[in-house]
C-alpha positions as a printed Julia matrix, in Angstrom:
285×3 Matrix{Float64}:
 101.21  102.41   97.38
 102.84  104.68   94.81
 104.87  107.74   95.66
 106.85  109.81   93.16
 107.07  106.76   90.92
 108.1   104.47   93.77
 105.82  101.53   94.42
 106.09  100.48   98.04
 103.94   99.09  100.82
 104.04  100.1   104.46
 102.23   98.26  107.27
 101.69   99.56  110.79
 101.01   97.11  113.62
  98.19   97.32  116.11
  99.12   99.44  119.12
  98.47   96.59  121.57
 100.76   94.28  119.6
 103.61   96.79  119.62
 103.13   97.4   123.33
 103.21   93.67  124.0
 106.56   93.15  122.27
 108.35   96.47  122.86
 106.9    97.55  126.22
 106.5   101.24  125.58
 109.62  101.8   123.5
 109.3   102.71  119.84
 108.73   99.67  117.66
 111.34   98.95  114.95
 110.75   99.92  111.34
 111.85   97.0   109.17
 112.77   97.96  105.59
 112.58   94.96  103.26
 114.41   95.33   99.93
 113.31   92.62   97.5
 115.26   90.56   94.99
 115.02   91.31   91.27
 111.65   90.15   89.99
 110.08   89.64   93.38
 106.51   90.79   93.83
 104.99   92.4    96.87
 103.05   89.2    97.61
 106.43   87.48   98.0
 107.83   90.13  100.33
 104.63   90.22  102.39
 105.38   86.68  103.6
 108.68   87.92  105.0
 107.22   91.1   106.45
 104.74   88.98  108.42
 107.73   87.67  110.4
 108.11   91.18  111.77
 104.48   92.36  111.71
 103.63   89.54  114.11
 106.28   90.95  116.42
 104.7    94.4   116.43
 107.03   96.06  113.91
 106.32   98.59  111.19
 107.35   97.15  107.8
 108.23   98.99  104.6
 108.54   96.83  101.45
 110.11   97.8    98.14
 111.61   96.04   95.11
 113.72   97.86   92.51
 112.57   97.61   88.86
 114.21   94.93   86.69
 115.59   97.42   84.19
 117.39   99.24   86.96
 118.98   96.11   88.4
 119.93   94.43   85.13
 120.56   97.43   82.85
 121.09  100.77   84.58
 123.33   99.58   87.41
 125.58   97.28   85.3
 126.03  100.17   82.83
 127.1   102.53   85.59
 123.93  104.63   85.95
 123.19  105.2    89.63
 119.4   105.24   89.38
 119.07  103.4    92.66
 120.78  106.22   94.51
 117.77  108.54   94.13
 115.44  105.67   95.02
 117.44  105.05   98.2
 117.09  108.74   99.09
 113.33  108.66   98.59
 112.89  105.51  100.67
 114.71  107.1   103.59
 112.58  110.23  103.19
 109.49  108.07  103.63
 110.52  107.55  107.25
 109.99  111.27  107.81
 106.77  111.33  105.77
 105.27  108.67  108.05
 106.85  110.22  111.18
 108.85  107.14  112.16
 112.29  108.72  111.77
 112.86  108.41  115.52
 112.11  104.68  115.57
 114.9   102.1   115.41
 115.54  101.08  111.77
 116.23   97.5   110.71
 116.96   96.23  107.18
 116.12   92.88  105.59
 117.85   92.62  102.21
 117.41   90.0    99.47
 119.89   88.95   96.78
 122.0    91.37   94.76
 118.93   93.27   93.6
 118.17   94.33   97.17
 121.82   94.64   98.13
 122.51   97.17   95.35
 119.81   99.45   96.75
 120.93   98.81  100.33
 124.46   99.9    99.35
 123.18  103.37   98.4
 121.07  103.65  101.53
 124.13  102.86  103.65
 126.14  105.5   101.77
 123.43  108.09  102.46
 123.35  107.13  106.13
 127.12  107.59  106.22
 127.22  110.98  104.51
 123.89  112.8   104.16
 123.11  115.35  106.93
 119.36  114.75  106.71
 119.73  111.1   107.65
 122.52  111.38  110.22
 120.11  111.15  113.16
 118.47  107.91  112.0
 119.31  104.99  114.26
 119.87  101.75  112.37
 120.17   98.8   114.73
 120.87   95.92  112.34
 120.54   94.16  109.0
 119.64   90.68  107.79
 121.03   89.8   104.36
 119.43   86.86  102.53
 121.28   85.2    99.6
 123.75   88.04   99.02
 126.11   89.62   98.19
 127.81   88.18   95.12
 130.88   89.56   93.37
 131.39   89.67   89.57
 129.65   86.34   89.05
 128.61   86.53   85.4
 127.14   83.02   85.29
 125.11   83.65   88.44
 123.85   86.95   87.06
 122.76   85.25   83.84
 120.92   82.58   85.81
 119.17   85.27   87.83
 118.11   87.15   84.7
 116.9    83.96   82.99
 114.83   83.02   86.03
 113.42   86.53   86.26
 112.42   86.62   82.57
 110.49   83.37   83.05
 108.91   81.04   80.48
 106.47   83.65   79.16
 109.23   85.54   77.32
 109.99   84.31   73.8
 112.99   81.95   73.74
 114.84   83.88   71.03
 114.26   87.15   72.85
 115.5    85.53   76.07
 118.77   84.46   74.44
 119.23   87.89   72.84
 118.73   89.66   76.16
 121.0    87.22   77.97
 123.74   87.66   75.35
 123.57   91.46   75.51
 123.57   91.4    79.28
 126.56   89.01   79.39
 128.6    91.21   77.04
 127.8    94.34   79.05
 128.67   92.72   82.37
 131.92   91.18   81.12
 133.09   94.45   79.56
 132.06   96.85   82.31
 132.36   94.71   85.4
 135.34   92.49   84.52
 137.46   93.72   81.6
 137.11   97.46   82.19
 136.5    97.34   85.94
 140.06   98.41   86.89
 139.19  101.72   85.19
 135.43  102.04   85.75
 135.7   101.32   89.48
 137.06  104.83   90.07
 133.72  106.39   89.13
 131.36  103.5    89.89
 132.43  100.71   92.23
 130.33   97.59   92.2
 128.15   97.06   95.26
 130.33   94.28   96.65
 133.58   96.27   96.68
 131.83   99.42   97.87
 130.28   97.7   100.87
 133.5    95.91  101.72
 135.45   99.17  101.77
 132.8   101.22  103.58
 130.6    98.72  105.44
 127.54   99.41  107.5
 128.65   99.84  111.13
 125.68   98.16  112.81
 125.27   94.4   113.54
 124.59   92.2   110.52
 123.44   88.64  109.9
 124.06   86.85  106.59
 121.8    83.91  105.7
 122.82   81.87  102.67
 123.1    78.4   101.13
 126.08   76.66   99.59
 123.64   75.19   97.06
 122.78   78.65   95.71
 123.53   78.72   91.95
 123.13   82.49   91.63
 125.19   83.81   94.56
 128.4    81.93   95.35
 128.55   81.04   99.03
 132.27   81.85   98.98
 131.45   85.47   98.15
 129.14   85.7   101.16
 131.68   84.09  103.48
 134.45   86.38  102.22
 132.31   89.43  103.01
 131.53   88.06  106.48
 135.21   87.4   107.22
 136.34   90.83  106.03
 133.7    92.6   108.13
 134.61   90.56  111.18
 138.26   91.52  110.74
 137.25   95.19  110.99
 135.68   94.47  114.39
 132.04   94.56  113.34
 129.39   92.31  114.85
 128.53   89.83  112.08
 126.61   86.56  112.3
 126.06   84.07  109.49
 124.35   80.76  108.85
 124.58   78.34  105.93
 121.25   76.56  105.31
 123.17   74.1   103.05
 120.48   72.84  100.65
 117.96   75.59   99.63
 118.14   77.26   96.24
 118.56   81.01   95.73
 116.24   83.1    97.98
 114.48   79.89   99.04
 115.76   79.75  102.6
 112.44   80.79  104.16
 110.39   78.62  101.82
 112.41   75.51  102.7
 113.06   76.24  106.4
 110.3    78.62  107.56
 110.48   78.03  111.31
 114.28   78.15  111.55
 114.46   81.19  109.29
 111.77   83.13  111.16
 113.31   82.28  114.53
 116.76   83.47  113.48
 115.41   86.76  112.12
 113.32   87.52  115.21
 116.09   86.53  117.62
 118.59   88.68  115.78
 116.22   91.67  115.75
 115.57   91.31  119.48
 119.31   91.19  120.15
 119.87   94.31  118.06
 117.14   96.09  119.99
 118.69   95.68  123.41
 119.96   98.83  125.05
 123.58   97.81  124.68
 123.12   96.92  121.01
 121.36  100.18  120.2
 123.95  102.28  122.05
 126.79  100.47  120.31
 125.21  101.01  116.89
 124.85  104.74  117.53
 128.41  105.02  118.82
 129.9   103.22  115.82
 127.81  105.18  113.36
 128.8   108.58  114.78
 132.43  107.52  114.86
 132.4   106.8   111.12
 130.71  110.05  110.08
């Protein structure tokens, strides 16, 4: 579907399926934020994990130019996209349902960062109840080599080799200048997503799924984020799948991956988990 320039897909479950899994309570709305270059057919495989459990799913992937150009250069294009995605909950009249995020790689995490900021500060969204988040293969911090690998993979073999190298060189220079050399200055008006989420984290339960074999996102970055969040008293789970490549956890370990996601969602949806999420969120406003 397209809406104000935003291409997204939303799927509603059959009423009987929702009733079976959630027994009369409102079914969760799972917002899936794709990795750079992912297509909806990719995300639909992940949304089926939740659709089969009677959830509403909303899928969206940010454009490549926004992830690899606008954001590294300091333009907050994703902020308005985050606002519109949250408004969709009201358009489809599911703003009173529990909200659950499933975020992929830095491309999804950048957008998630702005959605969390809006949930922290925007009056319109203060009544939304987020119960949890799954983060897949993210976040990474100032990893220029990983970012170049991600861009190269995203461009694919169809792009001319010379053009690929030109784009990669320009991207590398921009990232090094703005996100490494000049970052002590630029961070005051545009923090990177990693630092921003470490300083002002989401208050609801989170689960980080990653692999130490990931060549795009360093596993040490993920583990550092997990440890810092735990030190603040937040409920954070994590699991290292060891061998899969970047955003290949589900492809390589489908049953284990699906089970962990569904179990975590169910735990977040318990009365105690939902009450705790609301309490923490209000406390931070």
